[in-house]
N, C-alpha and C positions, 0 to 999 in steps of 0.2 A: 366749685363755683368761684369765678374770678370777680374782681371789683366791678367790672362792667355789668355783669349779670345781677350782682347785688344792687347796684344803683338802679338798674332797670326795674327790678321788683319793687324797690322802695318808692320809686316815682309812680309806678302803676297803683300801688296801694294808696299813696298819699293823694294822687289825683282822683282816684275812685272814691275815697272817703270824702274828700272835699267837694266832689261833684254831688254826692248825696246830700251833703250839708248845704251847698250853695244853690243847687238847682231845685231840690225838693224841700228840705227843712226850712231854709230861710224864707223863700217865697210863701210857704204855708204859714209860717209864723207871722210874717209881715201882714198878709191878708187877714189872718185871724185878729190881729191887733186892730187893724183898720176897721173891720166889720164890728168886732165886739166893743171897741172904744168909741165908735161913731165918729171917726176922723173925717174931716173935710179934705179937700184937695191939697191945700197948703200943708196941713198937718201930716197928711199921708206922704207928701213929697219929703217933708222933713224927716219922717220916720224911715223912709227908704234910704235917704242919705246917711242918717246916723247909723242905721243897720249895716250899711255897706262899710262905713268907717270902722264900726265895731268888729265886723267880720274880718276885715283886712288886718286889724291890729291883733285879732285872735289867732292869726296864722303862726304866731310864735309857738303855740302849743303843737301844731302839726310838724313844725320844724324840729322841735325837740324829739317828737316821736320818730321823725325821719332819721335822725342821728342815733337814737337809741336802738332802732331796728338795725341800722347799719353796723352798730357795734356787735350785735348778735350774729348777723350774717357774715361779718368779717372772719369769724371763727371757722367758717366753711371754706375759706381760701386754702389752697393746697399746702402752703407753707405753715399756716397756723393750725390747720387740721391735723397734720402729721405730728405736731408737738403735743396734742392733747392725748390723754389716756382714755380708756374706755368709759370711766366715770364722767370725765369732762365732756366727752362726746354725747353721752346720754343726757347730761344736763342741758346741753345746747338744744337737743331735740325737745326736751321738756319745756324749755323757755319758749320755743316756737309754738308748741301746742297751747301754751298758756297765754300767748300774746293776744289772741282775739279778746280774751277776758281782760287782760291788762289795758288794752286799747280803750276800754270803757272809761278808765280813769282820765285818759286824755280828752275824750269828747265831753265828759262831764265838766272837767275843768274849763274847757274851751267855752261851753255854753253858760257855765256858771259865771264866767267873766263877761261873755258877750251880751247876755240879756240885761244885766244891770248897767253895763257900759252904754248900750244903746239908749236905755231909759235916761241915764244921766246926761248923755250928750244932747238929748232933746231939750233940756233946760236952756241950752244956748239959743234955741230958736223960740220956744214957748214953754210955759210951765204947765205940764199935764195935770188935769184934775184927777179926782179919785176914780171916776169912771174910765178915763183914758189910761190910767196907770194899772187898773185891775187886770187887763189882759196879760201884762208882764208877769203877774203873779201866777196866773193860770197856765201860761205858756209852758213851763217845765213839765207839767203833767201831760201835755199834748206831745211835746217834741221828744223828751228824753226816752220814753219807751220805744217808739217806732224807730227813732234814730239809733238807739242802742242796739236793737235787734238787727237793723240793716248794717250798721258798722261791724257787728260781730260776724255775721254770715259772709260779708264781703271780704273781711280780713282773713277768715278761715279759708275761703275759696282761693284767694291769691297765694297764701302761704302753703296751700296743699301742693303746689308745684315744687316748692323747696323740699317738703316732707316726702315727696315721691322720688327724689333724686337717689342715685345709687349710694351716696354716702349715708343717708339717713333711713332708707327703706328697710334695711335689715338691722338697724341699730336698736338694741333693747332699751327700754326706758322704765324707770321705777314708777309704778302706778301711783304711789303715794305723793310723788312730786308733781303730778298732773292734776289740775283742778277739773273734776268731772262735771260736765254740763249735760245732763241726760236728755234723751229725746223728748221725754215728757215735759221737762222744763223748757226746752226750746219751743215746742209746739204751743204750750200754754202761754209762754211769754209772747210769742208771735201773735197768737189769737187775741190775747189780752191787749197788746199794743194796738192791734188793728181795730179791735172793738172799742177801745177807749177813745180813739180819735173822733168818730162821729158822735159818740155819747157826750163827750165833754164839750165839743164845739157846738153841736145843736142844742144841748142842754143849756149851755151858757147863753146862747142867742135867744132861746125861748124864755129864759128867766128875765133877760133884759127887755125883751119885747113885751112880756106880760107886766113888767114893772114900769113900762113906759119910758125907759131910759133911751132906747133907740127905736127906730122904725125900719123893719127889715125891707119894706118896699123901697126905701131910699138906697139900699146897698145890694140890690139884686145882682148886678154885674159882679161886684166884688165877692158876694156870697157864692155865685156860680164858679168864679175862679178858685175860690177857697175849696169848694167841693171837688173841682177838677184836680187840683194839686193833692187833695186828700185821697182821691181815687188812685192817682199815680203812685203816691207813697205806699198805699196798701198793696198795689200790684207789685211794686219793686220788692217790698219786704217778703211777700208771698213767694215771688220767684227766687229770691235768694235762699229762703228756707228750702224750697223744692230742689234747688240746685245742689245744696249741701247734702241732702238725703240722696239725691240721684247720683252724685259723684261716688259716695260710699257704696251705694247699691251696684253701680256699674263695675267698680273695682272688684267687689265680691263676686258678681256674676261672671266676669272674665276669669277670675281665679278658679271658681268652681268648674267653669267650662274646660279650662286647661287640665284641672285635676281629673275630670271625667275622661279625658284622653290619655291619662296615665302620667301626665307631667307633674313631677314633684319638686323640680328645681325652680321654685317660684316663691315670691314674698309679697304679701299684701300690705300696702303702705297704711300707716296709722296717720290720718289727716284730720281727725277730729277727736274731741274728748267725750263724745257721747257713747252710747252702747255699741253703735256700729263701728266707731273708731277703735274702741277697746276690744271688740270682738275680733278685729283684724290681728291683734297680738295673739289672741287665743288660737286663731286659725293658723298663724305662722308657727306657733309652738306645736300644734297638732301635726302640721305638715312636716316639721322638723323631726318629731318623734316617729311619724309614719315613715319618713325617709330612712331613718336609722333602722326601723323594724324591717323594711323591705330589703335594705342592704344586707342585714343580718340573715334574713330568710334565704336570700339568693346565695349568700356565702355558704350557709349551712346546707342548702339543697345541693350545692356543688360537692361539698364534702360527703353528703349522704350518697350522692350518685357515685363518687369515687369509691366509697366504702362498699357499696353494693356490688360494684364491679370486682373489687378485691375479693369480696365474699363469694361471688360467683366463680372466680378463678380458683379459690381455695376449695370450693365444693366440687368443682370439676376434677381438681387434683385428687381430692378425697375419693371421688367415684372411680378414678383410675386406679388408685391404690386398692380399693375394694375389689375391683375386677382382678387385679394381680393377686390379691389374697385368695379370691375365689379359685383362680387357676392353680395357686399353690395347694389349696385344699383338695382340688381334684387330683393333683399329682400325689398328694399324701394318701388319698383314698385308694388310688391305684396301687401304691406301694403296700398299703395294708392288705389289699386283696391278694397281692402276690405273696405276702408273708403268710396269710391264711392258707393259701394254696400249698405253699411249701410245708407248712406245719401239718396240713392234712395229708400230704404225700408222705411226710416222715411218720405220721401216725399209722398210715396204711402199711408202710414197710415194717414198722415195729410189730404190727399185728402179724404180718407175713413171717417175720423172723421168729416170733413166738410160736407160730404154727409149725415152722420148720424144725425148731428145736424140740417141740413136742413129738413130732414125727420121728426125729432122730432118737429121742429117748425110747419110743416104742420099737424102734428098729435096732436097738442095741444087740438084740439077740441075733440079728442078721448082719452085725457089724462086719464080720469077716467077709461075708459074701458081697457086701455093698460098699466096701471101703473106698472103691474108686468113685462111687456115686457121692459118698460123703465128702471125699476130697474135692470133687467138682462143686458140690453145694457150698463147701467152705470158701472156695474161690469166688463163687458168685456172691456169697455173703460179704466177702472182703470188698468186692467191687461196689456192692450196695452201701457198705460202710463208707467207702471213699466218696461215693456220690452224696451220701447224707452229710459228710463233713463239708463237701464243696457247697451244698445247698445251705448248710448252716452258715458258712462264710458269706454266701450271697445274702442270706437273711440279715447278717450283721451289717453288711454294706447298705442294704435297704434301710435298716434302722438308722444308720449314720446319716443317710440322705434325708430320712424323715426328721431326724433331730435338727439337721441344717435348715430344713423347710420350716420347722417350728421356730427356730431362732429368727428366720426371716419374718415369720408371722409376728413375733414379739416386736421386731424392729418396726414393721409396718403399723402395728398397734400403737407403739409409742408415737410415731409420726401422726397417726390419726388423733391421738390425745392432744398433741400440740395444735393440730388444726382445729380441734374442738375448743381448745383454750382461746384461739384467735377468734372463733365464732362467738364465744362467750364475751370476749372483750368488745367485739363489735356490737353485740346486743346491748351491753352496758352503755356504750356510746350512743346507740340509738335511743335508749331510755333517757339519757341526759339530754339529747337533742330534742326529743318530744317534749320533755319537761320544760326546757328553755322556750321552745316554740309556744307551748301552752301558756307560760307566764307572759310572754310578749303579746300573745293574742288577747289574754285577759286585760293587759294594760291598754291595748288598742280599743277595747270596748266593743261597740257594735260593728265597727269596721274589721275587727279581728276574729269574728265568728268563723269565717271560712278557714282561717289559719288554725283555730282551735280544733275543727273537725279533722284537718290534715294531721295535726299533732296527735290526736287521739288514735287515728288509724295507724300512724307510725308506731305509737306506743304498743298497740295491740300486736302489730307485726313483730316488734322487738320481743314481746313476751312469748309469742309463739315460737320464734327462733330460739329463745333461751330454753323453753321447755324441750324442744327437739335436741338442743345441745346437751341438756341433762340426760335425755334418753340415750343419746349416742355415747356419752361418758359412761353411763351404767352398762350399756352393751359392751363397750370396750373393756370395762372391768371384768365382765363375765368371760369375755374372750381371753383375757390374760389369765384368769383363773383356770379356764379350760385348758389353755396352753401349758400351764404349769402341771396340771393333772396328766396331760398327755406326755410331758417330759418324764414324769415319774413312771408312768406305764412303760415308756420306751426304755427307761433304765432297768426295770424288772425284766423286760423282754430281752435286753442285751445280756443280762445275767443268765437268763434261761438258755439263750443261744450259746453262751460260753459253756454252760453245763452240757448242752447237747454236743457241742464240739469236743469237749473233753471225753464225754461218753463214747462218741463216735471214734475218737482216737483210741480209747481203751479197747473198744470193740474190735477195731482193726488190728491192734496188737494181739489181742486174744485169738482172733481168727488166724493170724500168722503162726501163733504158737500151736493152735490146733492143726493148722495145715502141716507144720513141721512134725507134729506128733502123729498125724494120721497114718504115716508110713509104718509107725510102730504101734498102730491101733490094736493090732492083734495081741501084743504083749503088754499093752497098758490100758486095757478096757476100763479098769477101775478109775484111772485118771481121766479117761474120756468122759465117764459118767459125771465125775466132779466138775469137769469143764462145762459139761452141758448144764449142770445145775447153776453154775455161775452165769452161763449164757442166758438161761431162763430168767434169772434174777435181773440181769442187765436189761433184758427185753421188757420186763415189767416196769423198771425205772423209766425206760425210754417211753413206754406207753403212758405212764403217769405224767412225765414231763410234757409230752405232746398234748395231753388233755389240758394241762395248766396253760400251755401256750395258746391253745385254742380259745380258752376262756379269756386270756389276756388280750388276744387279738380282737375278740368280740367286744370287750370293753373299750379298747382303743378305737375300734370302728364306730362305736356309739359316740365317743368323745369327738372324733373327727366330724361326725354328723352334726353334733351340736355346734361345732365351730363353723361348719358350712352354713347352718341355719342362721347363726349370728352374723356371718359375713353377708348373707343375702339381706338380712334385716338392715344392717348398716348401709348396704348399697341402696336400699329403698329410702332410708333416711337421708342419705346424701343426695339422692335425686329430688326428694321433697325440699331439702334446703336449697338446692340449685333452682328449683321452681320458685321458691319464696324469694331468693335473691334476684331473680329476673323480675318478679312482680315489684320488689322494692326499688329496683333500678328504674322500672317504668313509672312508678309513683313519684320518685324523686325527679325524674325528667319532666313529668306533668306539673309537679309543684313549681319547679324552676321556670317552666314556660309560662305558667299563670302569673307568677310574681314578676317576671321580666316585662310584663305589660306596663309596670310603673317605671318611669325614667328618672333615676336618681342622680 
């Protein structure tokens, strides 16, 4: 506000107030004195002249008010305004809000001077008697209430333009520094001032009429004019009261209309000191808090949407690892089946070897006749031993592949545990987010009930995700335990295969010895019998070893089955988490869309 605008407002206020005084209050006062005092034409003319002189000399008081208000408004000039701190600016706003009440002092002083001055000046023309002086005593009870109400509402109406300026509309003010004039007080004061006018005027005239002091029939025209100005004064006071209430109501209505459209970047000006004016400060505080809440919810919904996308990517990665682990388990199962087939073949050959040795023992009596058949059988046995050694080596290679696959399972399981930890951290953040949203919704009161429902749903979703994460962690622990058991079984199987290999090697060497000795079978039949005994014992050991290997492969197959079931379960859990992550992302997007209705 520059000096020109300040001067314009002060002149409008001064002219408006003096117009109320000069056009309404002074004529009404003069007519009342004339009627009540029973003045004739000459005395009435003298009263009008003295009243005019008194009114002109009383303009010193409005001049003081003019400069006093100018001093307040000068603080709003750009150069002076920038020098003030927040407290100083708040005090300027409080002084403007209190000015309508302060103005009461000016008009009371003005009329307290004006009435006695007019009565005193009349002595220069004639000396009024008691009846002619009595209206001057009654006049303050008529003029002060209605003029005070009119001055108050007109001052508040004109200064509201200043209070609605950009500088003051958002400026906080200390409520203790503002004199509260409630709506009840305003309405009662207006009604009382309006009601007191006809009561005092008519009551005074009736008392004087019944007492015989005056004859109302002689002053009918003057009395009619008095009632006319009385009616105008009542209408003006009522209109000013209605304008004050209507201005506050219009501002609130416009504010609520913009809020219903989602607009939160608004401020409601405080232009009066009644409940409507003070409620504007409460509405501004509420809108400010709501704006903070909406910004926070939008920001957190964006974070939630991003987190849900990360969770969805993690679960997809986890599902991929589960599929890879399932494929590794299938490969391991195929390897175990091959090992079982190899062990069964070894067992069958061991049984066949035992039968062959038994037949050889029964055929010792025919050794000489069938030496060539025995030699041939030994060669075949040698080939079988070589094949058994090769298959044992293949079994060891298969076990090595199985051990590598189990190491890969352990690696994948560790990665899954890391993914589960990420899921667990995300659920913790979801829990904190839902708690913050619930707290902010509780602070928002009735307006935050929708946010409280959303926060509760997010909390439930976080708890479900956390429970699934715990189940995944437990399942991964079982998978690690099963993998360790499988590793131990593989170790035992490798030891067994080494023994089979050693036994096969020994068998092959013995068969070579038997083959070299078969040519001398005829002369070393006793040694052949001993060799057959050793061979039978070796066959029994082989048979026992194959039975142990068969049992071990059966247990290993069960272990792999458990791992496969655990892998399938983890895969289902990963799919469930993926579904929940998609739902969470949808809910976060829905929440963000709903909250973005408000423009902050």
